[in-house]
C-alpha positions as CSV (number, residue, x, y, z in Angstrom):
1,M,0.0,0.0,0.1
2,K,2.8,2.4,0.8
3,S,4.1,2.2,-2.7
4,R,0.8,3.0,-4.1
5,D,0.5,6.0,-1.8
6,T,3.8,7.1,-2.9
7,L,2.7,6.7,-6.7
8,L,-0.6,8.6,-6.0
9,R,1.4,11.5,-4.6
10,L,3.7,11.4,-7.5
11,K,0.6,11.4,-9.9
12,R,-1.0,14.3,-8.1
13,F,2.3,16.2,-8.2
14,Q,2.6,15.6,-11.9
15,V,-0.9,16.8,-12.6
16,D,-0.4,19.8,-10.5
17,E,2.8,20.6,-12.4
18,K,1.1,20.1,-15.7
19,R,-1.8,22.3,-14.6
20,R,0.7,25.0,-13.7
21,H,2.5,24.7,-17.0
22,V,-0.9,25.1,-18.9
23,T,-1.8,28.1,-16.8
24,Q,1.6,29.7,-17.3
25,I,1.3,29.3,-21.2
26,E,-2.3,30.7,-21.2
27,S,-1.0,33.6,-19.2
28,M,1.7,34.3,-21.7
29,V,-0.6,34.0,-24.7
30,A,-3.0,36.5,-23.0
31,E,-0.1,38.8,-22.2
32,F,1.2,38.7,-25.7
33,H,-2.3,39.6,-27.0
34,R,-2.6,42.4,-24.5
35,M,0.8,43.8,-25.6
36,A,-0.2,43.5,-29.2
37,T,-3.4,45.4,-28.5
38,D,-1.4,48.2,-26.8
39,L,0.9,48.3,-29.8
40,D,-2.1,48.6,-32.1
41,R,-3.3,51.5,-30.2
42,E,0.2,53.2,-30.2
43,I,0.4,52.6,-34.0
44,Q,-3.1,54.3,-34.4
45,Q,-1.9,57.3,-32.3
46,E,1.3,57.6,-34.2
47,Q,-0.6,57.6,-37.5
48,E,-3.1,60.1,-36.3
49,R,-0.3,62.3,-35.0
50,S,1.7,62.2,-38.2
51,G,-1.4,62.3,-40.5
52,I,0.0,59.4,-42.5
53,T,-1.7,56.0,-42.7
54,D,-0.1,54.5,-45.8
55,V,2.7,52.2,-44.6
56,A,4.5,52.5,-48.1
57,H,4.5,56.4,-47.7
58,Y,8.1,57.6,-47.5
59,A,7.4,59.8,-44.5
60,Y,5.5,57.0,-42.6
61,P,6.5,57.2,-38.9
62,T,9.6,54.8,-38.1
63,Y,8.1,54.2,-34.7
64,A,4.8,52.9,-36.2
65,K,6.7,50.5,-38.6
66,A,8.8,49.2,-35.6
67,A,5.6,48.8,-33.5
68,M,4.0,47.0,-36.3
69,T,6.9,44.6,-36.6
70,R,7.0,44.0,-32.9
71,R,3.1,43.4,-32.8
72,D,3.4,40.9,-35.7
73,N,6.1,39.1,-33.8
74,L,4.1,39.0,-30.6
75,L,1.1,37.6,-32.5
76,R,3.3,35.0,-34.2
77,S,4.7,34.1,-30.8
78,A,1.2,33.8,-29.4
79,D,0.3,31.4,-32.2
80,E,3.3,29.3,-31.7
81,L,2.5,29.1,-27.9
82,K,-1.1,28.0,-28.8
83,G,0.4,24.9,-30.3
84,Q,2.5,24.4,-27.1
85,L,-0.7,25.0,-25.1
86,D,-2.6,22.3,-27.0
87,A,0.2,19.9,-26.3
88,A,0.4,20.9,-22.7
89,R,-3.5,20.4,-22.3
90,D,-3.2,17.0,-23.9
91,D,-0.3,16.0,-21.3
92,L,-2.5,17.3,-18.5
93,A,-5.5,15.3,-19.7
94,E,-3.3,12.2,-20.0
95,A,-1.7,12.6,-16.4
96,F,-5.2,13.4,-15.0
97,E,-6.5,10.0,-16.6
98,E,-3.7,8.2,-15.1
99,L,-4.2,9.7,-11.6
100,K,-7.9,8.9,-11.8
101,K,-7.2,5.3,-12.7
102,L,-4.7,5.0,-9.9
103,E,-7.3,6.7,-7.4
104,L,-10.1,4.2,-8.6
105,L,-7.8,1.2,-8.1
106,D,-6.9,2.5,-4.7
107,E,-10.5,3.0,-3.8
108,R,-11.5,-0.4,-5.1
109,D,-8.8,-1.9,-3.0
110,A,-9.8,0.1,0.1
111,S,-13.4,-1.0,-0.4
112,R,-12.2,-4.6,-0.7
113,E,-10.3,-4.3,2.6
114,R,-13.3,-2.6,4.3
115,A,-15.6,-5.6,3.1
116,E,-13.0,-8.0,4.4
117,E,-12.7,-6.3,7.7
118,N,-16.6,-6.2,8.0
119,A,-16.7,-9.9,7.3
120,R,-14.2,-10.7,9.9
121,E,-16.1,-8.5,12.5
122,Q,-19.3,-10.2,11.5
123,A,-17.7,-13.6,11.9
124,A,-16.3,-12.7,15.3
125,M,-19.8,-11.4,16.4
126,D,-21.4,-14.6,15.0
127,E,-18.8,-16.6,17.0
128,I,-19.8,-14.7,20.2
129,G,-23.4,-15.2,19.5
130,L,-22.9,-18.9,19.1
131,Q,-20.9,-19.2,22.2
132,G,-23.5,-17.4,24.1
133,R,-26.2,-19.9,22.9
134,A,-24.1,-22.8,23.8
135,R,-23.7,-21.6,27.3
136,A,-27.5,-21.2,27.6
């Protein structure tokens, strides 16, 4: 039983670690999208300030071009992280399934042990009852 308890703790730890990993990636994706939105706002402000919205125009603001590049890189990184997120979610689901199987096995064994203990107690009570009848 001790080895199963150790294995259960290990599986719970693995599930917790995978859950943290998924949460971390989700946070990064959300942060990248937030930063890209902020950059969009800054690009819009820079275009309004300069009065030039055509990216091909020779006087288009350099900061706006750089912000666009950074925004595009952030969005590309967010898309790449989404692939990692899908893989991390699959790993989490697999680890969770393994944990549940082990917990069900442990629960089944505990139930069997309780039934055996109840049967032993019942047999002991029956024996006491039979001894009481034999004396009477």
